[in-house]
ZADO-1210 file (C-alpha; in nm, 4 decimals, padded with zeros to 6 digits):
<atoms>
<atom x="01.8144" y="03.3042" z="-02.0285" code="MET" pos="1"/>
<atom x="02.1688" y="03.4480" z="-01.8475" code="LEU" pos="2"/>
<atom x="02.1236" y="03.1564" z="-01.6160" code="VAL" pos="3"/>
<atom x="02.2003" y="02.9264" z="-01.9540" code="LEU" pos="4"/>
<atom x="02.5321" y="03.1175" z="-01.9834" code="SER" pos="5"/>
<atom x="02.7237" y="02.8101" z="-01.7774" code="GLY" pos="6"/>
<atom x="02.6316" y="02.5893" z="-02.0304" code="VAL" pos="7"/>
<atom x="02.7806" y="02.7909" z="-02.2697" code="ALA" pos="8"/>
<atom x="03.1190" y="02.7946" z="-02.0585" code="VAL" pos="9"/>
<atom x="03.1354" y="02.4360" z="-02.0312" code="ILE" pos="10"/>
<atom x="03.0742" y="02.3674" z="-02.4112" code="ALA" pos="11"/>
<atom x="03.3527" y="02.6305" z="-02.4844" code="LEU" pos="12"/>
<atom x="03.6111" y="02.4906" z="-02.2342" code="GLY" pos="13"/>
<atom x="03.5763" y="02.1555" z="-02.3493" code="PHE" pos="14"/>
<atom x="03.6415" y="02.2465" z="-02.7198" code="LEU" pos="15"/>
<atom x="03.8989" y="02.4591" z="-02.6130" code="LEU" pos="16"/>
<atom x="04.0436" y="02.1334" z="-02.4186" code="ARG" pos="17"/>
<atom x="04.0611" y="02.3238" z="-02.0552" code="PHE" pos="18"/>
<atom x="04.0805" y="02.1284" z="-01.7735" code="ASN" pos="19"/>
<atom x="03.7701" y="01.9753" z="-01.7108" code="PRO" pos="20"/>
<atom x="03.7647" y="02.0533" z="-01.3379" code="LEU" pos="21"/>
<atom x="03.8295" y="02.3883" z="-01.3907" code="LEU" pos="22"/>
<atom x="03.5735" y="02.4640" z="-01.6525" code="VAL" pos="23"/>
<atom x="03.3119" y="02.3190" z="-01.4081" code="ILE" pos="24"/>
<atom x="03.3995" y="02.5351" z="-01.1302" code="ILE" pos="25"/>
<atom x="03.4401" y="02.8365" z="-01.3675" code="VAL" pos="26"/>
<atom x="03.0459" y="02.7873" z="-01.5134" code="ALA" pos="27"/>
<atom x="02.9187" y="02.7201" z="-01.1926" code="ALA" pos="28"/>
<atom x="03.0258" y="03.0394" z="-01.0763" code="LEU" pos="29"/>
<atom x="02.9041" y="03.1912" z="-01.3987" code="VAL" pos="30"/>
<atom x="02.5673" y="03.0300" z="-01.3384" code="THR" pos="31"/>
<atom x="02.5617" y="03.1651" z="-00.9731" code="GLY" pos="32"/>
<atom x="02.6304" y="03.5188" z="-01.0393" code="LEU" pos="33"/>
<atom x="02.3934" y="03.4953" z="-01.3504" code="ALA" pos="34"/>
<atom x="02.1045" y="03.3805" z="-01.1338" code="ALA" pos="35"/>
<atom x="02.1543" y="03.6769" z="-00.8766" code="GLY" pos="36"/>
<atom x="02.3478" y="03.5097" z="-00.6243" code="LEU" pos="37"/>
<atom x="02.6657" y="03.6914" z="-00.4638" code="ASP" pos="38"/>
<atom x="03.0084" y="03.5267" z="-00.4599" code="PRO" pos="39"/>
<atom x="02.9769" y="03.4294" z="-00.1024" code="LEU" pos="40"/>
<atom x="02.6478" y="03.2575" z="-00.1665" code="ALA" pos="41"/>
<atom x="02.8257" y="03.0719" z="-00.4694" code="VAL" pos="42"/>
<atom x="03.0997" y="02.9521" z="-00.2485" code="LEU" pos="43"/>
<atom x="02.8639" y="02.8188" z="00.0156" code="GLY" pos="44"/>
<atom x="02.6860" y="02.5931" z="-00.2341" code="ARG" pos="45"/>
<atom x="03.0235" y="02.4942" z="-00.3444" code="PHE" pos="46"/>
<atom x="03.0807" y="02.3965" z="00.0036" code="GLY" pos="47"/>
<atom x="02.7377" y="02.2375" z="00.1108" code="HIS" pos="48"/>
<atom x="02.8056" y="01.9991" z="-00.2425" code="ALA" pos="49"/>
<atom x="03.1383" y="01.9377" z="-00.1100" code="PHE" pos="50"/>
<atom x="03.0135" y="01.8216" z="00.2325" code="ASN" pos="51"/>
<atom x="02.7181" y="01.6187" z="00.1208" code="GLN" pos="52"/>
<atom x="02.9324" y="01.4280" z="-00.1587" code="THR" pos="53"/>
<atom x="03.2216" y="01.4014" z="00.0605" code="ARG" pos="54"/>
<atom x="03.3036" y="01.0597" z="00.0081" code="TYR" pos="55"/>
<atom x="03.3512" y="01.0922" z="-00.3639" code="VAL" pos="56"/>
<atom x="03.6549" y="01.3036" z="-00.2949" code="THR" pos="57"/>
<atom x="03.7870" y="01.0182" z="-00.0882" code="ALA" pos="58"/>
<atom x="03.9895" y="00.8871" z="-00.3250" code="VAL" pos="59"/>
<atom x="04.2293" y="01.1824" z="-00.3235" code="TYR" pos="60"/>
<atom x="04.3178" y="01.1007" z="00.0058" code="LEU" pos="61"/>
<atom x="04.3542" y="00.7434" z="-00.0745" code="VAL" pos="62"/>
<atom x="04.5684" y="00.7733" z="-00.3918" code="LEU" pos="63"/>
<atom x="04.8522" y="00.9501" z="-00.2123" code="PRO" pos="64"/>
<atom x="04.8852" y="00.6814" z="00.0696" code="VAL" pos="65"/>
<atom x="04.9217" y="00.4151" z="-00.2034" code="ILE" pos="66"/>
<atom x="05.2182" y="00.6290" z="-00.3852" code="GLY" pos="67"/>
<atom x="05.3715" y="00.6288" z="-00.0441" code="LEU" pos="68"/>
<atom x="05.3401" y="00.2555" z="00.0300" code="LEU" pos="69"/>
<atom x="05.4167" y="00.1553" z="-00.3423" code="GLU" pos="70"/>
<atom x="05.7530" y="00.3819" z="-00.3318" code="ARG" pos="71"/>
<atom x="05.8118" y="00.2243" z="00.0033" code="ASN" pos="72"/>
<atom x="05.8737" y="-00.1414" z="-00.1478" code="GLY" pos="73"/>
<atom x="05.4595" y="-00.2155" z="-00.1248" code="LEU" pos="74"/>
<atom x="05.5007" y="-00.4277" z="-00.4767" code="GLN" pos="75"/>
<atom x="05.8365" y="-00.5748" z="-00.3913" code="GLU" pos="76"/>
<atom x="05.6941" y="-00.7138" z="-00.0663" code="ARG" pos="77"/>
<atom x="05.3495" y="-00.8610" z="-00.2593" code="ALA" pos="78"/>
<atom x="05.5726" y="-00.9884" z="-00.5202" code="ARG" pos="79"/>
<atom x="05.8080" y="-01.1957" z="-00.2191" code="THR" pos="80"/>
<atom x="05.4899" y="-01.3025" z="-00.0775" code="LEU" pos="81"/>
<atom x="05.3614" y="-01.4673" z="-00.3199" code="VAL" pos="82"/>
<atom x="05.7153" y="-01.6203" z="-00.4497" code="ALA" pos="83"/>
<atom x="05.6945" y="-01.8278" z="-00.0914" code="GLY" pos="84"/>
<atom x="05.3721" y="-01.9778" z="-00.1464" code="LEU" pos="85"/>
<atom x="05.4000" y="-02.2930" z="-00.2956" code="LYS" pos="86"/>
<atom x="05.1184" y="-02.4174" z="-00.5351" code="GLY" pos="87"/>
<atom x="04.9759" y="-02.0593" z="-00.5709" code="LEU" pos="88"/>
<atom x="04.9491" y="-01.9832" z="-00.9720" code="THR" pos="89"/>
<atom x="04.8299" y="-01.6765" z="-01.1425" code="ALA" pos="90"/>
<atom x="04.5168" y="-01.8075" z="-01.2236" code="GLY" pos="91"/>
<atom x="04.4378" y="-01.9090" z="-00.8854" code="ARG" pos="92"/>
<atom x="04.5162" y="-01.6195" z="-00.7416" code="LEU" pos="93"/>
<atom x="04.2795" y="-01.3647" z="-00.9755" code="LEU" pos="94"/>
<atom x="04.0143" y="-01.6195" z="-00.9181" code="ALA" pos="95"/>
<atom x="04.0235" y="-01.5983" z="-00.5490" code="SER" pos="96"/>
<atom x="04.0176" y="-01.2354" z="-00.6096" code="TYR" pos="97"/>
<atom x="03.7181" y="-01.2389" z="-00.8714" code="LEU" pos="98"/>
<atom x="03.5361" y="-01.4446" z="-00.5701" code="LEU" pos="99"/>
<atom x="03.6287" y="-01.1802" z="-00.3086" code="PHE" pos="100"/>
<atom x="03.5772" y="-00.8791" z="-00.5500" code="ARG" pos="101"/>
<atom x="03.2063" y="-01.0508" z="-00.6437" code="GLN" pos="102"/>
<atom x="03.1061" y="-01.1215" z="-00.2615" code="ILE" pos="103"/>
<atom x="03.2408" y="-00.7868" z="-00.1387" code="SER" pos="104"/>
<atom x="03.0124" y="-00.5940" z="-00.4659" code="ALA" pos="105"/>
<atom x="02.7442" y="-00.8349" z="-00.3597" code="ALA" pos="106"/>
<atom x="02.7753" y="-00.6615" z="00.0171" code="LEU" pos="107"/>
<atom x="02.7478" y="-00.3463" z="-00.1338" code="GLY" pos="108"/>
<atom x="03.1056" y="-00.2564" z="-00.0503" code="LEU" pos="109"/>
<atom x="03.2405" y="-00.1614" z="-00.3843" code="ILE" pos="110"/>
<atom x="03.4902" y="00.1197" z="-00.2722" code="ALA" pos="111"/>
<atom x="03.7474" y="-00.1190" z="-00.0773" code="ILE" pos="112"/>
<atom x="03.8797" y="-00.2359" z="-00.4065" code="ALA" pos="113"/>
<atom x="03.9738" y="-00.1247" z="-00.7062" code="GLY" pos="114"/>
<atom x="04.2307" y="-00.0664" z="-01.0229" code="PRO" pos="115"/>
<atom x="04.3874" y="00.2185" z="-00.7987" code="ALA" pos="116"/>
<atom x="04.3302" y="00.0642" z="-00.4942" code="GLN" pos="117"/>
<atom x="04.4228" y="-00.2974" z="-00.5297" code="THR" pos="118"/>
<atom x="04.5166" y="-00.3881" z="-00.8940" code="VAL" pos="119"/>
<atom x="04.8027" y="-00.1981" z="-00.9458" code="ARG" pos="120"/>
<atom x="04.9980" y="-00.1764" z="-00.6048" code="PRO" pos="121"/>
<atom x="04.8990" y="-00.5504" z="-00.4867" code="LEU" pos="122"/>
<atom x="04.6766" y="-00.7889" z="-00.7282" code="VAL" pos="123"/>
<atom x="04.8866" y="-00.7080" z="-01.0714" code="ALA" pos="124"/>
<atom x="05.2214" y="-00.7726" z="-00.8995" code="PRO" pos="125"/>
<atom x="05.1304" y="-01.0492" z="-00.7291" code="MET" pos="126"/>
<atom x="04.9891" y="-01.2118" z="-01.0485" code="ALA" pos="127"/>
<atom x="05.3092" y="-01.1341" z="-01.2285" code="GLU" pos="128"/>
<atom x="05.5376" y="-01.2975" z="-00.9378" code="ALA" pos="129"/>
<atom x="05.2843" y="-01.6095" z="-00.9676" code="ALA" pos="130"/>
<atom x="05.3314" y="-01.6379" z="-01.3569" code="ALA" pos="131"/>
<atom x="05.6907" y="-01.6158" z="-01.3674" code="GLU" pos="132"/>
<atom x="05.7637" y="-01.8744" z="-01.1035" code="ARG" pos="133"/>
<atom x="05.5593" y="-02.0637" z="-01.3090" code="GLN" pos="134"/>
<atom x="05.7569" y="-01.9965" z="-01.6341" code="GLY" pos="135"/>
<atom x="06.0850" y="-01.9895" z="-01.4370" code="GLY" pos="136"/>
<atom x="06.3065" y="-02.2192" z="-01.6625" code="ASP" pos="137"/>
<atom x="06.1620" y="-02.0673" z="-01.9761" code="LEU" pos="138"/>
<atom x="06.3765" y="-01.8407" z="-02.2063" code="ASP" pos="139"/>
<atom x="06.2710" y="-01.4508" z="-02.2073" code="GLU" pos="140"/>
<atom x="06.0953" y="-01.4751" z="-02.5498" code="GLU" pos="141"/>
<atom x="05.8761" y="-01.7384" z="-02.3926" code="ALA" pos="142"/>
<atom x="05.7925" y="-01.6173" z="-02.0392" code="ARG" pos="143"/>
<atom x="05.4653" y="-01.5005" z="-01.9732" code="PRO" pos="144"/>
<atom x="05.4121" y="-01.1142" z="-02.0919" code="ASP" pos="145"/>
<atom x="05.4005" y="-00.8936" z="-01.7902" code="PRO" pos="146"/>
<atom x="05.1242" y="-00.6615" z="-01.9736" code="GLU" pos="147"/>
<atom x="04.8734" y="-00.9675" z="-02.0522" code="LYS" pos="148"/>
<atom x="04.9104" y="-01.0397" z="-01.6675" code="VAL" pos="149"/>
<atom x="04.8141" y="-00.6935" z="-01.5908" code="ARG" pos="150"/>
<atom x="04.5523" y="-00.6457" z="-01.8230" code="ALA" pos="151"/>
<atom x="04.3789" y="-01.0125" z="-01.6610" code="LEU" pos="152"/>
<atom x="04.3974" y="-00.8699" z="-01.2737" code="ALA" pos="153"/>
<atom x="04.2425" y="-00.5242" z="-01.4412" code="ALA" pos="154"/>
<atom x="03.9515" y="-00.7462" z="-01.6045" code="ALA" pos="155"/>
<atom x="03.9525" y="-01.0022" z="-01.3183" code="THR" pos="156"/>
<atom x="03.8411" y="-00.7076" z="-01.0816" code="ASP" pos="157"/>
<atom x="03.6368" y="-00.5471" z="-01.3316" code="ASN" pos="158"/>
<atom x="03.3944" y="-00.8142" z="-01.4208" code="ILE" pos="159"/>
<atom x="03.3843" y="-00.9164" z="-01.0536" code="GLY" pos="160"/>
<atom x="03.2394" y="-00.5529" z="-00.9802" code="LEU" pos="161"/>
<atom x="03.0146" y="-00.5140" z="-01.2848" code="PHE" pos="162"/>
<atom x="02.8213" y="-00.9024" z="-01.2029" code="PHE" pos="163"/>
<atom x="02.8728" y="-00.8494" z="-00.8471" code="GLY" pos="164"/>
<atom x="02.7407" y="-00.5026" z="-00.7641" code="GLU" pos="165"/>
<atom x="02.4020" y="-00.5937" z="-00.9291" code="ASP" pos="166"/>
<atom x="02.3418" y="-00.8255" z="-00.6362" code="ILE" pos="167"/>
<atom x="02.3149" y="-00.5379" z="-00.4088" code="PHE" pos="168"/>
<atom x="01.9606" y="-00.4110" z="-00.3963" code="ILE" pos="169"/>
<atom x="02.0604" y="-00.0501" z="-00.3458" code="ALA" pos="170"/>
<atom x="02.3090" y="-00.0410" z="-00.6274" code="ILE" pos="171"/>
<atom x="02.2602" y="00.2654" z="-00.8771" code="GLY" pos="172"/>
<atom x="02.2410" y="00.0078" z="-01.1677" code="SER" pos="173"/>
<atom x="01.9487" y="-00.1417" z="-01.0163" code="ILE" pos="174"/>
<atom x="01.7551" y="00.1376" z="-00.9575" code="LEU" pos="175"/>
<atom x="01.8284" y="00.2726" z="-01.3004" code="LEU" pos="176"/>
<atom x="01.6820" y="-00.0504" z="-01.4763" code="MET" pos="177"/>
<atom x="01.4130" y="-00.0415" z="-01.2638" code="LYS" pos="178"/>
<atom x="01.3320" y="00.3006" z="-01.3614" code="GLY" pos="179"/>
<atom x="01.3764" y="00.2210" z="-01.7211" code="ILE" pos="180"/>
<atom x="01.0967" y="-00.0818" z="-01.6974" code="LEU" pos="181"/>
<atom x="00.8592" y="00.1439" z="-01.5243" code="ALA" pos="182"/>
<atom x="00.8884" y="00.4061" z="-01.7906" code="ALA" pos="183"/>
<atom x="00.7765" y="00.0974" z="-02.0311" code="ASN" pos="184"/>
<atom x="00.5093" y="-00.0309" z="-01.8153" code="GLY" pos="185"/>
<atom x="00.6946" y="-00.3241" z="-01.6347" code="ILE" pos="186"/>
<atom x="00.6394" y="-00.2999" z="-01.3145" code="VAL" pos="187"/>
<atom x="00.9196" y="-00.4758" z="-01.1131" code="ILE" pos="188"/>
<atom x="01.0426" y="-00.4850" z="-00.7686" code="GLU" pos="189"/>
<atom x="01.4426" y="-00.4395" z="-00.7191" code="PRO" pos="190"/>
<atom x="01.4368" y="-00.7229" z="-00.5101" code="PHE" pos="191"/>
<atom x="01.3427" y="-00.9350" z="-00.7587" code="HIS" pos="192"/>
<atom x="01.6068" y="-00.7677" z="-01.0380" code="LEU" pos="193"/>
<atom x="01.8680" y="-00.8281" z="-00.7411" code="SER" pos="194"/>
<atom x="01.7611" y="-01.2000" z="-00.7400" code="MET" pos="195"/>
<atom x="01.7932" y="-01.2472" z="-01.1092" code="TRP" pos="196"/>
<atom x="02.1823" y="-01.0862" z="-01.0756" code="ALA" pos="197"/>
<atom x="02.2916" y="-01.3870" z="-00.9058" code="ILE" pos="198"/>
<atom x="02.2856" y="-01.6773" z="-01.1580" code="PRO" pos="199"/>
<atom x="02.4656" y="-01.4167" z="-01.4109" code="THR" pos="200"/>
<atom x="02.7329" y="-01.3446" z="-01.1688" code="ALA" pos="201"/>
<atom x="02.7926" y="-01.7446" z="-01.1395" code="ILE" pos="202"/>
<atom x="02.7978" y="-01.7284" z="-01.5003" code="GLY" pos="203"/>
<atom x="03.0296" y="-01.4889" z="-01.5105" code="ALA" pos="204"/>
<atom x="03.2785" y="-01.6379" z="-01.2412" code="PHE" pos="205"/>
<atom x="03.2567" y="-01.9627" z="-01.4254" code="LEU" pos="206"/>
<atom x="03.3521" y="-01.8114" z="-01.7565" code="ILE" pos="207"/>
<atom x="03.6162" y="-01.6070" z="-01.6512" code="HIS" pos="208"/>
<atom x="03.7492" y="-01.8556" z="-01.3732" code="GLY" pos="209"/>
<atom x="03.7902" y="-02.0581" z="-01.6891" code="ALA" pos="210"/>
<atom x="03.9888" y="-01.8252" z="-01.8978" code="ARG" pos="211"/>
<atom x="04.2322" y="-01.8186" z="-01.5993" code="LEU" pos="212"/>
<atom x="04.2292" y="-02.1583" z="-01.5697" code="TRP" pos="213"/>
<atom x="04.3264" y="-02.1477" z="-01.9782" code="LEU" pos="214"/>
<atom x="04.5756" y="-01.9162" z="-01.8847" code="PHE" pos="215"/>
<atom x="04.7562" y="-02.1655" z="-01.6198" code="ASP" pos="216"/>
<atom x="04.7802" y="-02.4412" z="-01.8579" code="ARG" pos="217"/>
<atom x="04.9174" y="-02.2333" z="-02.1414" code="ARG" pos="218"/>
<atom x="05.2043" y="-02.1545" z="-01.9101" code="LEU" pos="219"/>
<atom x="05.2022" y="-02.5173" z="-01.7962" code="ALA" pos="220"/>
<atom x="05.2532" y="-02.6325" z="-02.1670" code="ARG" pos="221"/>
<atom x="05.5178" y="-02.3949" z="-02.2431" code="ARG" pos="222"/>
<atom x="05.7038" y="-02.4982" z="-01.9732" code="ARG" pos="223"/>
<atom x="05.6617" y="-02.8734" z="-02.0445" code="ALA" pos="224"/>
<atom x="05.8071" y="-02.7764" z="-02.4200" code="GLN" pos="225"/>
</atoms>
């Protein structure tokens, strides 16, 4: 029963609102020691787990790089680039990003983009610049809300990933659905689940694309008034 003491540590740590990472580490140490492992063995297990799942910690290397790029003017460069592209609207830009996100997720490349990697430093500033150019002669109150543009950029990324990743046959969601269906006596191959995700992804692209088109139309009507 002492091995379960790690569960008590987790419950107590979360109840007292300690740092979750620290709570998990302490719980693992307590569990290992209660199981009769010496401290070096517990440390070895930590190292083995880190080595096996080191791709999970890649984000900790990416985020500082993005922060340095932002500090040195990445967002300003992105806005300047969009300002020089005639005919590019916020809706068209986000629709293009939606298509890219769905296709890349369908190929299993779910980590090459995301809110931290692309939306905050690139996509959102570019969409804001396009929206500002669309409402260039509007007064301050009638101009598009930057928070709404950022929300649309984040939503575009989420929708593209959510409905695109299910097309990739080796994604966790496909395996989860297969397991749940199998537990209820429904036998279906992951390939079939993947194929049926394609119409859903197309529908999601059309629906969200229509939202982006309506956003452009609203900006155009404001400017025409």
